[in-house]
C-alpha positions in Angstrom: -35.4 142.8 103.7 -35.9 139.9 101.2 -37.4 136.7 102.4 -35.3 133.6 102.0 -36.7 130.9 99.7 -37.7 127.5 101.1 -36.5 124.2 99.7 -38.4 121.0 100.3 -37.9 117.5 99.0 -39.9 114.3 99.2 -38.5 110.9 98.3 -40.7 107.9 97.3 -38.8 104.6 97.6 -39.0 102.3 94.6 -41.5 104.5 92.7 -40.5 104.3 89.1 -42.2 106.7 86.5 -41.4 107.2 82.8 -39.0 110.1 82.3 -41.5 112.0 80.0 -44.1 111.9 82.8 -41.6 113.3 85.2 -40.8 116.1 82.8 -44.5 117.0 82.4 -45.0 117.0 86.1 -41.9 119.2 86.6 -43.3 121.7 84.1 -46.7 121.8 85.9 -44.9 122.6 89.2 -42.7 125.3 87.6 -45.9 127.0 86.4 -47.3 127.3 89.9 -47.5 130.6 91.6 -44.7 131.0 94.3 -42.6 128.2 92.9 -39.1 129.4 91.9 -37.6 126.1 90.8 -38.7 122.4 90.7 -37.4 119.0 89.6 -39.0 115.6 89.5 -36.4 112.9 88.7 -35.2 109.5 89.6 -32.5 109.5 92.3 -29.4 108.4 90.3 -26.0 109.9 91.0 -26.1 112.5 88.2 -29.6 113.7 89.0 -28.6 114.1 92.7 -25.5 116.0 91.7 -27.6 118.3 89.5 -30.1 118.8 92.3 -27.3 119.7 94.7 -25.8 122.2 92.2 -29.2 123.8 91.8 -29.7 124.0 95.6 -32.8 121.8 95.3 -31.9 119.0 97.6 -33.1 119.6 101.1 -30.8 118.7 104.0 -33.3 116.3 105.5 -33.8 114.3 102.2 -32.1 111.3 103.6 -30.6 108.3 101.7 -31.7 108.2 98.1 -31.1 105.4 95.6 -31.4 105.2 91.8 -34.8 103.5 92.0 -36.2 106.2 94.2 -38.4 109.1 93.0 -37.3 112.6 94.1 -39.6 115.6 94.0 -37.7 118.8 94.9 -39.1 122.3 95.1 -37.8 125.8 95.9 -40.6 128.2 96.6 -41.1 131.7 98.0 -42.4 130.3 101.2 -43.3 127.1 103.0 -46.9 127.2 102.1 -46.1 127.4 98.3 -43.5 124.6 98.7 -46.0 122.3 100.5 -48.7 123.0 98.0 -46.4 122.2 95.1 -45.3 118.9 96.7 -48.9 117.9 97.2 -49.7 118.8 93.6 -46.8 116.6 92.4 -48.2 113.7 94.4 -51.7 114.2 93.0 -50.4 114.5 89.4 -48.3 111.3 89.6 -51.1 109.4 91.2 -53.5 110.6 88.5 -51.2 109.5 85.7 -50.7 106.0 87.3 -54.5 105.6 87.5 -55.0 106.7 83.8 -52.3 104.3 82.6 -53.9 101.4 84.4 -57.5 102.2 83.5 -59.3 99.2 82.0 -60.8 101.4 79.3 -57.6 102.1 77.5 -57.1 98.6 76.1 -53.5 99.2 75.1 -51.4 96.1 74.4 -48.8 95.5 77.0 -46.7 93.1 75.0 -45.5 92.6 71.4 -47.7 89.5 71.2 -50.7 91.5 72.4 -50.0 94.2 69.8 -49.7 91.7 67.0 -53.0 90.1 68.0 -54.6 93.6 67.9 -53.0 94.5 64.6 -52.5 91.4 62.5 -50.4 91.9 59.4 -48.0 94.3 61.1 -44.4 93.7 59.9 -42.4 96.3 61.9 -42.2 96.5 65.6 -40.7 99.5 67.5 -39.5 98.5 71.0 -38.8 101.1 73.7 -38.8 99.5 77.1 -36.3 99.2 79.9 -33.2 97.3 78.6 -33.7 94.3 80.9 -37.0 93.5 79.0 -36.0 94.7 75.5 -34.3 91.5 74.2 -37.3 89.3 75.1 -39.7 91.6 73.3 -37.4 91.8 70.3 -37.3 87.9 70.2 -41.2 87.9 70.2 -41.3 90.3 67.3 -38.7 88.5 65.2 -40.3 85.1 65.8 -43.5 86.7 64.6 -41.8 87.7 61.4 -41.4 91.4 62.1 -38.6 93.7 61.4 -37.5 95.5 64.6 -36.5 99.0 65.5 -35.0 98.4 69.0 -34.9 101.9 70.4 -34.0 100.6 73.9 -30.4 100.8 75.3 -28.8 98.5 77.9 -29.3 95.3 75.8 -26.3 93.0 76.3 -23.8 92.4 73.6 -24.6 88.7 73.6 -28.3 89.4 73.1 -27.5 91.8 70.2 -25.3 89.2 68.5 -27.9 86.5 68.8 -30.8 88.7 67.7 -29.0 89.9 64.7 -27.8 86.4 63.7 -31.5 85.2 63.7 -32.7 88.3 61.9 -30.1 88.0 59.1 -30.8 84.3 58.7 -34.6 85.0 58.3 -34.4 88.1 56.1 -35.4 90.5 58.8 -33.8 93.8 60.0 -32.9 94.1 63.6 -32.2 97.9 63.9 -30.5 98.6 67.2 -30.3 98.3 70.2 -30.0 102.1 70.7 -31.3 102.8 67.2 -33.0 106.1 67.6 -34.1 106.8 64.0 -35.3 105.0 60.8 -37.3 106.0 57.8 -39.0 103.1 56.1 -41.1 103.6 53.0 -41.6 107.2 53.9 -42.6 106.6 57.5 -40.3 108.1 60.2 -39.7 105.9 63.3 -38.2 107.1 66.5 -36.6 110.6 66.2 -37.0 111.2 62.4 -37.6 114.2 60.3 -40.3 114.9 57.7 -38.1 114.4 54.6 -39.0 114.2 50.9 -39.1 110.9 49.0 -36.3 110.6 46.5 -33.5 108.5 45.1 -31.0 108.4 48.1 -30.9 105.5 50.5 -29.1 105.8 53.9 -27.8 103.2 56.2 -26.5 104.6 59.5 -25.0 103.5 62.7 -25.6 107.0 64.1 -29.1 108.3 64.9 -28.6 112.0 64.6 -26.2 111.3 61.7 -29.1 109.8 59.8 -31.3 112.8 60.7 -28.7 115.3 59.6 -27.9 113.7 56.3 -31.5 113.0 55.4 -32.7 116.5 56.3 -29.8 118.2 54.4 -30.6 116.0 51.3 -34.3 116.9 51.5 -33.6 120.6 52.1 -31.4 120.5 48.9 -34.4 119.4 46.9 -33.7 115.7 46.7 -35.1 112.9 48.9 -34.8 109.6 50.7 -35.9 106.1 49.7 -35.1 104.4 53.0 -33.2 105.3 56.1 -32.0 102.3 58.0 -30.6 102.8 61.5 -28.4 100.0 62.9 -27.5 101.1 66.4 -24.0 102.4 67.3 -22.6 99.1 68.6 -23.4 97.4 65.3 -20.1 98.6 63.8 -18.0 97.2 66.6 -15.7 94.3 65.9 -17.8 92.0 68.1 -21.1 92.6 66.2 -19.3 92.8 62.9 -21.6 95.3 61.1 -24.3 92.8 60.8 -27.2 95.2 60.2 -25.0 97.7 58.4 -24.0 95.1 55.8 -27.6 93.8 55.6 -29.0 97.3 55.1 -26.4 98.2 52.5 -27.2 95.1 50.5 -31.0 95.8 50.8 -30.4 99.3 49.4 -28.2 97.9 46.6 -31.1 95.6 45.6 -33.8 98.3 45.9 -34.7 99.6 42.4 -35.8 102.9 43.8 -32.5 103.6 45.4 -30.0 105.2 43.0 -27.4 106.6 45.4 -26.4 105.1 48.8 -24.9 106.9 51.9 -23.3 105.0 54.7 -23.0 106.9 58.0 -21.2 105.8 61.1 -19.5 107.0 64.2 -16.2 105.3 65.0 -16.3 101.9 63.4 -13.8 99.0 63.8 -11.4 98.5 60.9 -12.7 95.0 60.0 -16.2 96.4 59.7 -15.0 99.3 57.5 -13.3 96.8 55.2 -16.4 94.7 55.0 -18.5 97.8 54.2 -16.1 98.8 51.4 -16.1 95.3 50.0 -19.9 95.3 50.0 -20.1 98.7 48.4 -18.0 97.5 45.5 -20.5 94.7 44.7 -22.9 97.3 43.3 -22.4 99.9 40.6 -24.5 102.4 42.6 -22.7 105.5 43.7 -21.9 105.1 47.4 -20.7 107.8 49.8 -19.0 106.7 53.0 -19.3 109.2 55.9 -17.3 107.2 58.5 -16.2 109.5 61.3 -12.7 109.0 62.4 -11.8 106.8 59.5 -8.5 107.8 57.9 -8.3 108.1 54.1 -5.9 105.2 53.7 -8.5 102.7 52.4 -8.6 101.7 48.8 -12.1 102.4 47.5 -14.0 100.8 44.6 -14.6 103.1 41.6 -18.3 103.7 42.6 -17.4 104.7 46.2 -16.2 108.1 47.6 -15.4 109.2 51.2 -16.9 112.3 52.8 -15.3 114.0 55.7 -18.5 115.5 57.1 -22.2 114.8 57.1 -22.6 118.1 55.2 -20.3 116.8 52.4 -22.0 113.4 52.4 -25.4 115.0 51.8 -24.0 117.3 49.1 -22.3 114.5 47.2 -25.4 112.3 47.4 -27.5 115.0 45.8 -24.9 115.6 43.2 -24.7 111.9 42.2 -28.5 111.8 42.1 -28.5 114.7 39.7 -25.5 113.6 37.8 -23.7 116.9 38.7 -19.9 117.4 38.6 -18.6 116.0 41.9 -15.4 118.1 41.9 -17.4 121.2 41.3 -19.5 120.4 44.5 -16.3 119.9 46.5 -14.9 123.2 45.2 -18.1 124.9 46.3 -17.9 123.4 49.8 -14.2 124.5 50.0 -15.2 128.0 49.0 -17.9 128.0 51.7 -15.3 127.0 54.3 -13.1 129.9 53.3 -16.0 132.2 53.7 -16.7 130.8 57.2 -13.0 131.4 58.2 -13.2 135.0 57.0 -16.4 135.5 58.9 -14.8 134.1 62.0 -12.0 136.7 61.9 -14.6 139.5 62.0 -16.7 137.9 64.7 -13.6 137.4 66.9 -13.2 141.2 67.1 -16.3 141.5 69.3 -15.1 138.9 71.9 -12.9 139.8 74.8 -9.4 138.3 74.3 -9.7 136.5 77.7 -12.5 134.5 76.3 -10.7 131.7 74.4 -12.7 128.4 74.5 -15.6 126.7 72.8 -18.3 125.1 74.8 -20.4 122.7 72.7 -23.6 121.5 74.3 -25.2 118.8 72.1 -28.4 116.8 72.1 -27.1 114.6 69.2 -24.2 112.3 69.9 -23.2 112.1 66.3 -23.2 115.8 65.9 -21.0 116.1 69.1 -18.6 113.7 67.6 -18.5 115.4 64.2 -17.7 118.7 65.9 -14.9 117.2 67.9 -13.2 115.7 64.8 -13.4 119.1 63.0 -12.0 120.9 66.1 -9.1 118.5 66.6 -7.8 119.5 63.2 -7.0 123.0 64.6 -7.3 123.0 68.4 -4.8 121.3 70.7 -7.3 119.3 72.8 -11.1 119.0 73.1 -12.4 117.6 76.4 -15.7 115.6 76.5 -17.8 113.2 78.4 -17.8 111.2 75.2 -14.3 111.8 73.9 -12.7 110.5 70.7 -9.7 109.6 72.8 -9.6 108.5 76.5 -7.0 111.1 77.3 -9.5 113.8 76.7 -12.3 112.5 79.0 -13.7 115.1 81.4 -13.1 114.2 85.0 -16.5 115.8 85.8 -19.2 116.1 83.1 -20.7 119.0 85.0 -17.5 121.2 84.7 -16.0 122.2 81.4 -12.3 122.7 80.9 -10.6 124.3 77.9 -12.4 123.5 74.7 -15.3 121.2 75.7 -18.0 119.2 73.8 -20.7 117.7 76.0 -23.1 115.0 74.7 -26.1 115.6 76.8 -27.8 112.6 75.3 -25.3 110.3 77.1 -26.7 107.8 79.7 -25.4 109.8 82.6 -27.7 112.7 81.7 -30.7 110.7 80.5 -31.1 108.1 83.2 -34.4 109.0 84.8 -34.7 112.1 82.7 -36.0 112.8 79.1 -33.6 113.0 76.3 -32.4 116.5 75.5 -34.2 116.4 72.1 -37.4 116.3 74.2 -36.5 118.5 77.2 -33.8 121.2 77.0 -33.9 122.2 80.7 -30.4 120.8 81.5 -29.0 122.5 78.4 -30.6 125.8 79.4 -28.9 125.6 82.8 -25.6 124.7 81.2 -25.8 127.6 78.7 -26.0 130.0 81.6 -23.2 128.2 83.5 -20.9 128.5 80.5 -21.8 132.2 80.0 -20.6 132.9 83.5 -17.3 131.4 82.8 -15.0 134.3 81.7 -13.0 132.0 79.4 -16.0 131.0 77.3 -15.8 132.5 73.8 -18.3 130.4 71.9 -21.3 128.4 73.0 -22.4 125.9 70.2 -25.8 124.3 70.2 -27.5 121.7 68.0 -31.3 121.9 67.7 -32.8 118.7 66.4 -36.3 118.8 65.1 -38.6 116.0 63.9 -41.3 113.6 65.2 -40.8 112.7 68.8 -38.6 115.8 69.5 -39.7 118.8 71.6 -42.6 120.6 69.8 -40.8 124.0 70.0 -37.1 123.6 71.1 -36.1 127.1 70.1 -38.6 128.6 72.5 -36.9 126.8 75.4 -33.4 127.7 74.3 -34.0 131.3 73.1 -34.4 133.0 76.6 -31.2 131.3 77.8 -29.3 132.4 74.7 -30.4 136.0 75.3 -29.6 135.9 79.0 -26.2 134.3 78.3 -25.3 137.1 75.9 -26.4 139.7 78.5 -24.3 138.0 81.2 -21.2 138.0 79.0 -21.6 141.5 77.7 -22.1 142.9 81.2 -18.9 141.2 82.3 -16.3 141.8 79.6 -17.5 142.3 76.1 -19.6 139.4 75.1 -19.5 135.9 73.6 -20.8 134.2 70.5 -23.7 131.7 70.5 -23.7 129.5 67.3 -26.4 127.1 66.5 -27.3 124.6 63.8 -30.8 123.1 63.2 -31.3 119.6 62.0 -34.7 119.5 60.4 -37.0 120.5 57.5 -39.8 122.9 56.8 -42.2 119.9 57.0 -41.2 119.0 60.5 -43.9 119.8 63.1 -41.6 122.5 64.6 -40.9 124.2 61.3 -37.3 124.9 60.3 -37.7 128.6 59.4 -39.8 129.3 62.5 -37.1 127.7 64.7 -34.4 129.7 62.9 -36.2 133.0 63.4 -36.7 132.4 67.2 -33.0 131.6 67.7 -31.8 134.5 65.6 -34.1 136.9 67.4 -32.4 135.8 70.7 -29.0 136.6 69.3 -27.8 133.2 68.0 -25.9 132.9 64.8 -27.6 130.0 63.0 -25.7 127.9 60.4 -27.0 125.6 57.7 -25.4 122.4 59.1 -23.7 121.1 62.2 -20.4 120.9 60.3 -20.6 124.6 59.3 -21.5 125.6 62.8 -18.5 123.6 64.2 -16.2 125.1 61.6 -17.2 128.6 62.5 -16.9 128.0 66.2 -13.4 126.5 65.7 -12.2 129.3 63.6 -13.5 131.9 66.1 -11.6 130.1 68.9 -8.5 129.9 66.8 -8.6 132.4 64.0 -5.0 131.8 63.0 
């Protein structure tokens, strides 16, 4: 007779730890003998719901608040569970001691960092949102450009910071700006791309990564990649950094072609961007998701419907290639994708009808949804393109579903899915058990700051998902795209081989992967 596993939980009131520290401690616990599952997280509602779903929240856990630390373990026996909890406590205490050690001499403020490194002219700020604006002010007042990685900065603070930055010739990139490439140096989540003639200004972090990586992989390169933060293109902020970045690229002699990338932007901001684009003779590609094609564009400006098309057009302009020939090639590739989908559909049980997209990149999630809505009746999401399609419960898919696992509900007290794929692994297996899932779509984002080997985390789940489905009723399809380059620490080709060995079908871009998934779900 099998012995039942033991679940134990400890709660530390008001004990905040960085999400990456919690991830590392979780991994150490998972590696211990006798431990079947473990999680070390902050006690917000989403994390508690995930713990309950995984059976990791002990009945005697008591009241837990969002500022409380939760250490939960499922082990083969009580001794293994107790030992794991004790080890978690030891590891967390050891990290707290090392971080406060007087020998580290790490600056704790922007002012301290500038004293330690005089002459610095760019500050990267990634602190809790309540402190982020004051640190950004310190950097701006010291004459630094700012990449404000932090979220949860108020709209009023953003407007004031950007007004000051614009007036003083500084860039305030953010808040929530996850990526920038300045003079060849990647900041935040950025890929190792080649230098070249194309400048990018983007209100979408993974959009900047996808476009810059595709341009680099096509043999061209990037002068500058300026991230603005997603809220920059709202009517309230007015595209302050977007317009400033666009003007800077127009004035940059090394930039010959410009790409503007954005998730949904307000109409007034789009009109200002178009007007600014027309003030330069440089070829400019607008990749503005959700923007209808009713705008009158200057002669030097074209609109791209996908990030893949934007990158291809940028490379073509840089090489003085025929633009219509490039568009014809992209159209032919889409026809090949549709034909391939018909053949792939034959291996999937007719009862499996729906796509389940599990994304680490919010821009990539949104791009996929726009492509799917052209042929599918409705796409549900926790980050929908229309409120009528908002999922009632982000933990339960319905119909065609696209989940942005980088949304705040999943990342509060947990590392971003570009760093830690554990939640996506669990969700892949959950979707495979759903007899209506036909396609699971994954984006794998490489680069500095991302997981050192994301394919190795996802591959076992992909293989298991295909086994689950084939054992039930004839299988499902796992489609993936990889945003990255061969120069990234993870290595593009190495990641591709690992995913393909697990049974995933890897496409060359997020748009191509989304098109294939959509055509499989609706081959008509």
